[in-house]
N, C-alpha and C positions, 0 to 999 in steps of 0.2 A: 504494500500500500504506500509506503514511503516513496518508492521509486515512481509509482503511478502519479503521486502528487507532484514530485519533482518534474517529471516529463510534461505533465499538464501545464505547470507553471512556465516551463521552458517554451513550449509551443505557443502558449498564450502571449508570452513576451515577444515571440517572433512575429506573430500576426498583429498584436496591439501596437507594436512599434511603428507599424505602417498605417495605423488607423487614421492619422491626420492627413494622409495623402492617398486615400482610397480612390480608385478609378475603375472604369469599366474594362472588361477584357479587351474590347476593341481598342481602347486607349493604351492599354498595356502592350498590346501587340504592335501598335503604332510606334511606341517608344522602343519596343524590342527591335523593330526594323532599323532604328538608328544604330543600335548596338550589334546588328546582325553582321556587320563587317568583321567583328571579332570572331564569330563562329565560322564564317565563310573562309577567312584566312586561316583560322585555327585548324580546320579540317585538312588543309593542305600541308600543315606541319612546316611552314616556311620559317627561316631564321628571322625574316623581317617581322613576322608576327611575334615570335618569341622575344625578340630583342627590343622592338619599338612599339608595336601596336598593342600587344597584350596588356602592358601596364596601364594603358589608357582605357581600353574598352572592357577588360574583364570585370573590374568592379561594377561597372554599369550593367553588364550582362547578368552578373550574379544577383544584384539587388532586384532587377526586374523579374528574373526567373523565380526568385524566392516569393515575390508577390503573386505570380501566376500559380506557383505550386500550392500555396495555402496548405501547409503540411498536414493538417488534420482531415483533409477532404479526400475521400476515396475516388479513384478514377473509374469511370464506367467500364464494366467488363463485357465480354462477348459470350454468346451461348456456345456450348460444346460443338454444335453443328458448324460453327464458323472456323474451327481449327483447320489450319493449312499444314498438313503433316510433312509435306516435302519442301516447304518454303524457307525453312530455317537453314541458312547456309552455315558451313563450318569454317570459322576463321581461327587460325592458330599461328602463333609467332614461332613455334618450334614443334618438335614432335610431341604427341600427346603423352603426358606422364601417366604411368601406371601406378595406382595407389591401391593397396590391399585394404578393403573396407573393414576387414576383421581386426587390423592393427591400427587403423586410422585414428588419429586424435585431433580434434579441432581445438587449437589453443586460443583462448579468449583472455586477453590481458591488458596491461596498460593502466590508465587512470580509472581503475575500478576497485571496489572494496573486496571483491571475492573472485580473484582470477581462477579460471577453470581450464581443464582439458576434458573435452567431451568426446566419447566414442560415438559411433553411428547409432548404437542402441540408445545412448543418452539423447541424441538429437531427435531420433524417431519417437522417443517417449513423450516429447512435447507435442502440443496440438498441431495436427496436420492441417495446413491451409492450402486450398486449391483455388487457382484463379486462371481464367482464360483472358490473356492480354495480348496486345500487339508489341512485338519486339522490333525496335526500329534501329537500323544500322546507319551510321554516319555516311556510309558508302552509297546510300540511296535506296536500299531494299528494306522490306519489312515482312514480318510473318506473324500470324496469329497462332499462339502456342498456349497449351495448358501446362502450367507449372504447379508442382506440389512440393511443399516443404514447411519449414518452420520460420516464423517471423523473427527478424532481428530483434524486434521489440521483446519477444518472449525470452530470448537469450540474454538481452540486456537486463531483464528483471532478475535473472539468476546471478549475474556478476555485479550488479548495482554500480553503474558509472558514478564517478565522483562529480560534484557540482560543476567543476570547471571543464569537464569534457565537452568539447565542441565538434570534434571530428572523429572519424573511424577509418583506420587503415585496413586494407584487405591484402593479404599475401597469398600468392598461389604457388602450387608445386612446380610450375614451369617458369618461375622467377618473374611472373607478371605481378604488378602491384597497382593498387588504386586507393584513393582516399575520397571519402564522402563527408558532407556536413551531417551532423548527428540527426537533424530533423528529417532529412531525406532517408537516412539509414533506418530510422525508427518509424517511418511511415507505415501504416497498417498493411500496405501491399508490397513491402520490401521483404523478400524471402531469401533464405538460404535453401535452395531447391535441391531435392534428391529424386524428383519424379518429373518426367516429361510426357505429356499426353497420356497420363494414366499408367505409364510403365516406369520401371526403374530408369534413372537418368543414364544415358549412354556415356561411355568414356569420352567420346569426341565432343560431347556437349558439356563436359565439365565434372563428371562423376569423381568422387562421391557427392560433392557439394559445390554449387555455383550460386552466384547472385542472380536474382530475377526480380524485376520491378517495372511497372509501366511509367515511371516518372523520370527515367534516365535513358540516355542513348546507350546502344549496345556496348561500346567500349568501356563503359563504367561497370558493366555487369560481369565481373571477374569469374572465370571458371577455375575449377580445381582449388577452391579456397581451403587453406590449411591454417590460417591465422587471422584473427580479428583483434585489432588493437585500438582501444579508446585512447584519445590523446587531447591535450589542451591546445596544441599548436600544430600547424603543418610544417613539414620540412620543405622549404621552398625549392630545393633542388631535387626533391623526390616526392612529387605530388601525384604522379600517375605515369604509367608506362608511356602512353601516347601524349598525355598532358605535358610531360617534360620535353616532348618534341614539338609543342606548339598547339595541340588541341585544347579546346576550352575545358576548364576544370569542372564547372558546375554541370554542364551538359544535360540540362533539364528538358523535359517534354511538356 
């Protein structure tokens, strides 16, 4: 209950801090168009963006996307009949790591009161959440997929993040890494998924655990997640595998 109260207060502060400048979604998207140069250049990973443009546009991108996100609001989902079983493409930066689910342990640590190492049995003992959402890739394709797994929120309740925790790092077995703001990570539709379309998650899609969420672009949704670390600050030279090459950090939908 103490964690629920803390999270509620945190999310209320996030939305209330913008209450004096509320605007329609049409207005928000109009302003987002101004900052769109940041995302367009970011997706190309150019040194110009990383060195010159990102420091100017990214804070604007992030504040606008946080307004659009409205962290406590669920994203509409699709019926099972809308699933596109062959549309989800496989993107990997290296060969797929092979992880033994019987010996696997998810490390959850950092700015928390109760760091833990969770086996797959531990993870699967938590409430199973299933959702049918659109996975959107920055490369221009999308797929409607059913993901099943555990909410990051439910794991956070176990480890009890400290009051100063603002971000979460995700480490993967293939050396991929990502960081999220805590409000997005604890959104009710952000999962560590171990099922895809009602079946066990395939290795090529990130087994045994991967991130799945309708509020972030695909490159934020790490596969083969082995470590979740709560932190008070971001390491500016290690914010995300593609982010460090110039992609936008917030990457919200």
